Structures are given as structure tokens and as C-alpha cells.
C-alpha distance (Angstrom), angle and dihedral (degrees) to the residues before:
residue distance angle dihedral
X1 . . .
X2 3.78 . .
X3 3.82 125.3 .
X4 3.82 88.8 -109.2
X5 3.76 92.3 58.5
X6 3.84 91.4 45.5
X7 3.81 89.6 54.0
X8 3.77 91.3 49.5
X9 3.74 91.6 48.4
X10 3.79 91.1 49.4
X11 3.83 91.4 50.9
X12 3.82 91.7 51.1
X13 3.81 91.0 44.8
X14 3.81 89.6 56.0
X15 3.83 92.8 44.8
X16 3.78 96.5 46.5
X17 3.86 97.9 79.7
X18 3.84 92.2 47.9
X19 3.76 92.1 46.7
X20 3.77 91.9 47.8
X21 3.83 90.5 53.7
X22 3.76 91.8 46.0
X23 3.76 91.5 53.2
X24 3.84 93.3 42.3
X25 3.81 97.6 46.6
X26 3.89 102.1 32.3
X27 3.79 114.4 16.0
X28 3.83 98.9 43.9
X29 3.91 93.6 47.9
X30 3.77 91.0 46.2
X31 3.80 92.3 52.4
X32 3.80 90.1 47.4
X33 3.84 91.6 51.0
X34 3.82 89.7 48.8
X35 3.85 88.5 50.5
X36 3.79 90.4 50.1
X37 3.79 92.5 48.8
X38 3.85 88.3 60.8
X39 3.80 90.5 52.7
X40 3.76 127.2 86.1
X41 3.77 131.9 -136.5
X42 3.81 125.9 -140.7
X43 3.80 122.8 -142.6
X44 3.81 89.7 -93.4
X45 3.89 87.1 62.7
X46 3.81 93.3 -112.7
X47 3.78 114.4 148.0
X48 3.79 115.4 -131.7
X49 3.79 117.7 -160.8
X50 3.76 95.5 -145.8
X51 3.81 115.4 126.9
X52 3.83 108.7 -98.7
X53 3.76 133.3 156.8
X54 3.78 92.0 -162.6
X55 3.81 93.2 111.5
X56 3.79 91.4 55.6
X57 3.84 90.9 45.6
X58 3.84 90.5 52.9
X59 3.77 91.5 47.7
X60 3.82 93.5 50.9
X61 3.77 96.5 43.4
X62 3.82 103.9 37.5
X63 3.80 121.4 99.5
X64 3.75 89.9 -151.0
X65 3.83 92.0 61.3
X66 3.85 91.6 43.1
X67 3.86 89.3 55.9
X68 3.80 91.6 44.7
X69 3.80 92.7 49.4
X70 3.86 93.3 44.9
X71 3.87 90.2 48.6
X72 3.83 89.4 52.2
X73 3.82 90.7 50.4
X74 3.77 92.8 48.6
X75 3.83 91.6 47.2
X76 3.78 94.7 48.8
X77 3.83 91.9 48.0
X78 3.77 93.8 54.2
X79 3.78 111.0 105.2
X80 3.79 109.7 -136.3
X81 3.78 117.5 178.3
X82 3.79 122.9 -154.4
X83 3.78 92.7 -145.0
X84 3.82 125.2 50.7
X85 3.73 115.5 -106.9
X86 3.81 120.6 -117.1
X87 3.69 134.4 52.1
X88 3.81 117.7 -0.4
X89 3.77 118.0 -140.3
């Protein structure tokens, strides 16, 4: 094994725990949320794992979600400064 390969192996050995935590704490929950977003819920609040785009259709056609999204855009575009403008003392 050459020195170059040993350095590469050492780099990957140092990165492995951080990558494992990243996958465990961010990637896996994100994939689970995406899977749940394609599920549907009956009136009894039971989640069914059948493939359905109903949630996305409701999001794109509902006036409630349009107002919510527009309110978020307006809030995020507002420029608030921590310090007052004008002369500094």
C-alpha cells in the first residue's frame, strides 16, 4: 500500500463518523418525510402507505396554503435591522 492510499484511507476513516451521523440524522428522516408525503390519511387519522399525490394537489389548489406561502414570502423579504439606522453615538 502506497503512502497516497494510506492518506486517502486516513481521510475516509476520519470522515466516516461524520458522514454516518449526517445520513442517520438528516438523510433518513428526510426520506421518511418524503415517503409520508406520498401517503394519505383517512378521517380516522390512520396513515395509509399507498402512493397518492393528493397532498400535493391539496397544497397547490388550496387558498389556505397560497395565503400561507405568500405570507412566508412577504415575511422573509422584509428587511429588519438589529441596529437602528442613523447616527451612531
